[in-house]
C-alpha positions as CSV (number, residue, x, y, z in Angstrom):
1,M,-19.1,29.4,87.9
2,R,-19.8,27.2,90.9
3,I,-21.8,24.1,90.1
4,L,-23.7,22.0,92.7
5,I,-23.8,18.3,91.7
6,T,-26.2,16.1,93.4
7,A,-26.2,13.4,90.8
8,P,-23.7,10.5,91.1
9,Y,-20.6,11.8,89.4
10,H,-17.2,10.1,89.4
11,E,-14.1,12.1,90.4
12,K,-12.7,12.4,86.8
13,G,-16.0,13.8,85.6
14,R,-15.9,16.4,88.5
15,E,-12.4,17.3,87.6
16,E,-13.3,17.9,84.0
17,L,-16.1,20.3,85.1
18,T,-13.8,22.1,87.5
19,Q,-11.4,22.8,84.6
20,L,-14.3,24.0,82.4
21,F,-16.2,26.1,84.9
22,G,-14.0,26.8,87.9
23,E,-15.6,25.1,90.9
24,V,-17.7,22.1,91.8
25,V,-19.5,21.3,95.0
26,Y,-20.4,17.6,95.3
27,R,-23.4,16.6,97.5
28,P,-24.7,13.3,95.9
29,W,-28.3,12.3,96.7
30,K,-27.2,8.7,97.4
31,A,-25.3,9.8,100.5
32,H,-28.5,11.5,101.6
33,G,-30.4,8.3,101.1
34,R,-33.0,9.7,98.6
35,G,-33.5,12.5,96.2
36,Y,-33.6,16.0,97.7
37,K,-37.0,17.5,98.4
38,P,-37.6,21.1,97.2
39,D,-36.9,22.8,100.5
40,E,-33.7,20.7,101.0
41,L,-32.5,21.6,97.5
42,I,-33.2,25.3,98.0
43,G,-31.2,25.1,101.3
44,L,-28.3,23.4,99.5
45,L,-28.3,26.0,96.7
46,D,-28.4,28.7,99.3
47,E,-25.6,27.2,101.4
48,T,-23.3,26.4,98.5
49,K,-24.1,29.7,96.6
50,A,-24.2,27.5,93.5
51,E,-24.8,29.1,90.1
52,A,-25.7,25.9,88.3
53,L,-27.1,22.5,89.2
54,I,-26.6,19.0,88.0
55,T,-29.2,16.6,89.3
56,E,-30.6,13.1,88.9
57,H,-33.6,12.3,91.0
58,D,-34.1,15.5,93.1
59,E,-37.4,17.5,92.9
60,V,-36.4,20.6,91.0
61,T,-39.8,22.2,91.2
62,A,-41.1,25.6,90.3
63,E,-40.4,26.6,93.9
64,V,-36.7,25.7,93.6
65,I,-36.3,27.5,90.3
66,N,-38.1,30.6,91.4
67,A,-36.0,30.7,94.5
68,H,-32.8,30.6,92.3
69,P,-33.9,32.3,89.0
70,A,-30.3,33.2,88.1
71,L,-29.1,29.6,87.7
72,K,-26.9,29.4,84.6
73,F,-28.1,25.9,83.7
74,I,-29.7,22.7,85.1
75,G,-28.3,19.4,84.0
76,V,-30.5,16.4,84.5
77,C,-28.7,13.0,84.4
78,R,-31.8,11.2,83.0
79,G,-33.3,10.5,79.6
80,T,-36.5,12.3,80.5
81,P,-36.2,15.4,82.8
82,S,-39.6,14.6,84.5
83,N,-38.3,15.7,87.9
84,V,-37.6,19.3,86.7
85,A,-40.1,22.1,86.1
86,V,-38.8,22.7,82.6
87,Q,-41.4,25.3,81.6
88,V,-40.5,27.4,84.6
89,A,-36.8,27.1,83.8
90,T,-37.6,28.2,80.2
91,Q,-39.5,31.3,81.5
92,R,-36.4,32.1,83.6
93,N,-34.2,31.6,80.6
94,I,-32.3,28.7,82.2
95,P,-31.1,26.0,79.8
96,V,-32.0,22.5,80.8
97,F,-29.8,19.6,79.6
98,N,-30.6,15.9,79.7
99,T,-28.6,12.7,79.0
100,P,-30.7,10.5,76.6
101,A,-29.3,7.1,75.8
102,R,-27.4,6.9,79.1
103,N,-29.1,3.6,79.9
104,A,-29.6,2.3,76.3
105,Q,-27.0,-0.5,76.6
106,A,-28.2,-1.6,80.0
107,V,-31.9,-1.8,78.9
108,A,-30.9,-3.6,75.7
109,E,-29.0,-6.2,77.5
110,L,-31.8,-6.9,80.0
111,F,-34.4,-6.9,77.2
112,I,-32.5,-9.6,75.3
113,A,-31.5,-11.6,78.4
114,N,-35.1,-11.8,79.7
115,V,-36.7,-12.6,76.3
116,I,-34.3,-15.5,76.0
117,T,-34.9,-16.6,79.6
118,L,-38.7,-16.7,78.9
119,M,-38.3,-18.4,75.6
120,R,-36.0,-21.1,77.0
121,H,-38.0,-21.7,80.2
122,T,-34.8,-21.1,82.2
123,L,-36.4,-20.0,85.5
124,N,-38.8,-23.0,85.5
125,G,-35.9,-25.3,84.8
126,I,-33.8,-23.8,87.6
127,Q,-36.7,-24.2,90.1
128,W,-37.3,-27.8,88.9
129,L,-33.6,-28.6,89.5
130,E,-33.4,-26.9,92.9
131,E,-36.5,-28.7,94.1
132,G,-34.8,-32.0,93.4
133,Q,-37.3,-33.2,90.7
134,W,-34.6,-34.7,88.5
135,G,-35.5,-38.4,88.8
136,V,-34.7,-41.4,86.7
137,G,-34.6,-40.7,82.9
138,A,-32.0,-38.6,81.3
139,H,-34.4,-36.9,78.9
140,T,-37.0,-35.6,81.4
141,S,-35.7,-32.0,81.6
142,Y,-34.7,-32.0,77.9
143,L,-38.3,-32.6,76.9
144,Q,-40.0,-30.7,79.6
145,F,-38.1,-27.4,79.2
146,K,-37.4,-27.4,75.5
147,G,-37.8,-23.8,74.3
148,N,-37.1,-21.7,71.3
149,E,-34.2,-19.8,69.9
150,L,-34.4,-16.0,69.5
151,A,-32.4,-16.3,66.2
152,G,-34.6,-16.1,63.2
153,K,-37.4,-14.4,64.9
154,Q,-39.0,-11.1,63.9
155,V,-38.5,-8.5,66.7
156,G,-40.7,-5.4,66.3
157,M,-39.8,-2.1,68.0
158,V,-42.5,0.3,68.9
159,G,-40.4,3.5,69.1
160,F,-37.0,3.4,67.5
161,G,-34.9,5.7,69.6
162,A,-31.6,5.0,71.4
163,V,-32.8,1.9,73.2
164,G,-34.6,0.4,70.3
165,Q,-31.7,0.9,68.0
166,T,-29.2,-0.5,70.5
167,I,-31.3,-3.7,70.8
168,A,-31.7,-3.9,67.0
169,N,-27.9,-3.6,66.4
170,I,-27.2,-6.4,68.8
171,L,-30.0,-8.6,67.4
172,K,-28.6,-8.2,63.9
173,A,-25.9,-10.7,64.9
174,F,-28.2,-13.4,66.1
175,P,-29.6,-12.9,63.4
176,C,-33.1,-11.5,63.9
177,E,-35.4,-9.7,61.5
178,I,-35.9,-6.2,62.9
179,T,-38.9,-4.1,62.2
180,Y,-40.0,-0.8,63.8
181,F,-42.7,1.8,64.1
182,D,-41.6,5.4,64.6
183,P,-43.4,8.3,63.0
184,F,-40.5,10.6,63.8
185,F,-37.5,8.6,62.6
186,T,-36.5,6.6,59.6
187,S,-33.4,4.4,59.8
188,D,-30.7,4.5,57.1
189,D,-29.9,0.8,57.8
190,P,-31.5,-1.4,55.2
191,A,-31.5,-4.2,57.7
192,F,-34.3,-2.4,59.7
193,K,-37.8,-2.4,58.1
194,K,-40.3,0.3,59.0
195,Q,-43.9,-0.9,59.5
196,S,-47.2,0.5,60.4
197,L,-48.1,-0.1,64.1
198,E,-50.8,-2.6,63.1
199,D,-48.5,-4.6,60.8
200,L,-45.8,-4.7,63.5
201,F,-48.2,-6.2,66.1
202,R,-49.6,-8.6,63.5
203,T,-46.3,-10.0,62.2
204,S,-43.8,-9.9,65.1
205,D,-42.7,-12.8,67.2
206,V,-41.5,-10.3,69.9
207,V,-43.0,-6.9,70.3
208,G,-40.9,-4.4,72.3
209,I,-42.2,-1.1,73.7
210,H,-39.7,1.8,73.7
211,L,-42.0,4.8,73.9
212,P,-41.6,8.0,76.0
213,V,-44.5,9.2,78.0
214,T,-46.4,12.0,76.2
215,S,-50.1,12.9,75.9
216,E,-50.2,11.0,72.7
217,T,-48.5,7.8,74.0
218,K,-50.5,7.3,77.2
219,G,-52.6,4.2,76.8
220,M,-51.5,4.0,73.2
221,I,-51.0,0.2,73.3
222,G,-54.5,-1.2,74.0
223,G,-56.7,-4.2,73.4
224,E,-57.1,-3.7,69.7
225,L,-53.4,-3.8,69.0
226,L,-52.7,-6.7,71.5
227,S,-55.5,-8.7,69.7
228,L,-53.4,-8.6,66.5
229,M,-50.5,-10.4,68.1
230,K,-49.7,-14.0,67.1
231,P,-50.6,-16.6,69.8
232,D,-47.0,-17.5,70.2
233,A,-45.7,-13.9,70.4
234,I,-44.1,-12.3,73.4
235,F,-44.8,-8.7,74.6
236,V,-42.0,-6.8,76.2
237,N,-42.2,-3.4,78.1
238,T,-39.0,-2.0,79.5
239,A,-40.1,1.6,78.9
240,R,-43.1,3.0,80.8
241,A,-46.2,1.2,82.0
242,V,-48.6,4.1,81.3
243,V,-48.2,3.7,77.5
244,V,-49.9,0.3,77.8
245,D,-53.5,-0.4,78.8
246,R,-52.9,-2.7,81.8
247,N,-56.3,-4.4,81.8
248,S,-56.0,-5.3,78.1
249,L,-52.6,-6.8,78.6
250,L,-53.7,-8.7,81.7
251,E,-56.7,-10.1,79.7
252,A,-54.4,-11.2,76.8
253,I,-52.1,-13.0,79.3
254,E,-54.8,-14.6,81.5
255,K,-56.7,-15.8,78.4
256,N,-53.5,-17.2,76.8
257,R,-54.0,-15.1,73.7
258,I,-50.3,-14.5,73.5
259,R,-47.3,-16.7,74.7
260,G,-46.3,-14.3,77.5
261,A,-44.7,-11.1,78.5
262,V,-41.5,-9.6,79.8
263,L,-42.2,-6.6,82.1
264,D,-40.0,-4.2,84.0
265,V,-42.4,-1.4,84.6
266,F,-45.9,-1.3,86.3
267,D,-48.8,1.0,86.6
268,Q,-48.2,1.3,90.4
269,E,-44.7,1.1,91.9
270,P,-44.8,-0.5,94.4
271,P,-47.3,-2.8,92.5
272,D,-51.0,-3.0,93.4
273,E,-53.1,-6.1,93.3
274,T,-53.7,-5.9,89.5
275,D,-50.0,-5.5,88.8
276,Y,-49.3,-8.6,90.9
277,R,-51.7,-10.6,88.9
278,L,-49.4,-9.9,85.9
279,I,-46.2,-10.2,87.9
280,R,-47.2,-13.6,89.3
281,H,-48.6,-15.1,86.2
282,P,-46.5,-18.2,85.0
283,N,-46.2,-16.8,81.5
284,V,-44.8,-13.4,82.7
285,L,-41.1,-12.7,83.5
286,A,-41.2,-9.6,85.7
287,T,-38.3,-7.5,87.1
288,P,-38.6,-4.5,89.6
289,H,-37.8,-1.6,87.2
290,I,-34.2,-2.4,87.0
291,A,-33.6,-2.5,83.2
292,G,-31.5,0.7,83.4
293,A,-29.9,-0.1,86.7
294,T,-26.2,-0.7,86.1
295,H,-23.1,0.9,87.6
296,E,-22.0,1.8,84.1
297,V,-25.1,4.0,83.5
298,E,-23.6,6.5,85.9
299,D,-20.4,6.6,83.9
300,H,-22.4,7.1,80.7
301,H,-24.4,10.1,82.1
302,V,-21.2,11.8,83.3
303,A,-19.6,11.4,79.8
304,I,-22.8,12.7,78.0
305,M,-23.3,15.6,80.4
306,N,-19.7,16.8,80.3
307,R,-19.6,16.6,76.5
308,V,-22.8,18.6,76.2
309,L,-21.7,21.3,78.6
310,D,-18.4,21.6,76.8
311,E,-20.2,21.9,73.5
312,Y,-22.7,24.5,74.7
313,F,-20.5,26.7,76.9
314,R,-16.9,26.4,75.6
315,K,-17.6,25.8,71.9
316,E,-20.8,27.8,72.0
317,N,-22.7,25.2,70.0
318,H,-26.3,26.0,71.1
319,Q,-27.9,23.4,68.9
320,V,-26.9,20.4,71.0
321,R,-29.5,17.7,70.9
322,Q,-29.5,17.4,74.7
323,L,-30.8,20.9,75.2
324,V,-34.4,20.2,76.4
325,N,-35.8,23.7,76.2
326,R,-34.6,25.2,72.9
327,E,-36.6,28.3,73.5
328,V,-34.0,29.7,75.9
329,S,-31.8,32.5,74.7
330,S,-28.4,31.6,73.4
331,T,-26.8,34.5,75.4
332,V,-26.2,32.4,78.5
333,S,-22.5,32.0,79.1
334,K,-20.2,30.5,81.6
């Protein structure tokens, strides 16, 4: 089988796939400068005579799949295969695999780092120092920028998948009290307490959003839930902006109903005027959708994808968790 790989994929990972399948053609989207458009991807598949595709950000639309209906599989090096017409692939009996948790560590580290940065007034302190405001009096900065420790706080996770659990396991050592809301998962760890959504918002010092985008989660976090938060609580969203009602969050921030927010995602990217009202507010620490942007994430997605493909095709384990469309027939072989 000849596999076209357009996702970033290190040499060792490509060698492993060559041993498993026979041939790999590597045309990473980064060298192209952006993800491939449908017509470009069709051209690449035609040119390389590829029988399978491993992608990351390319537009694998219905047009692409219908032009190559005999693909043996599509691998998506992302947690959510939102750039792939999964339903069309299913109709064509093409397995689609994803790489959930590839960025869990990256997101967890930025989540914790930015919460601490906000709680300790670190950025304000740096600005004050760089502007030369340190005058006479040794205790000026000590008093002006005195913050809070994360240790001992209750951190509530809305959604307790790979990212939420990774954060929770790190925060156990601070220590923090970890609570979570997730109707689809119950942890075996007694250190993590399951709560109702309302109780989590009512009792947490830090509320973290870790929800996927579904018809049920869009706009799920609105004014009613935000109004339950404690006045000194911090709201964190490193997942997806669409699950939060932006206007309700903006109102809570601008009216000082909560202490502040840590945001990595926005309704419009690039941001619009309303997003910038959030981004520029002094009680908000905002980053430009980089929570999952580490070099190591690419290593993680290679390891996950290769392991999954080995399980599915060589070991014939067709129950792998990373198979997105379980409706496909198990008769597909390498």
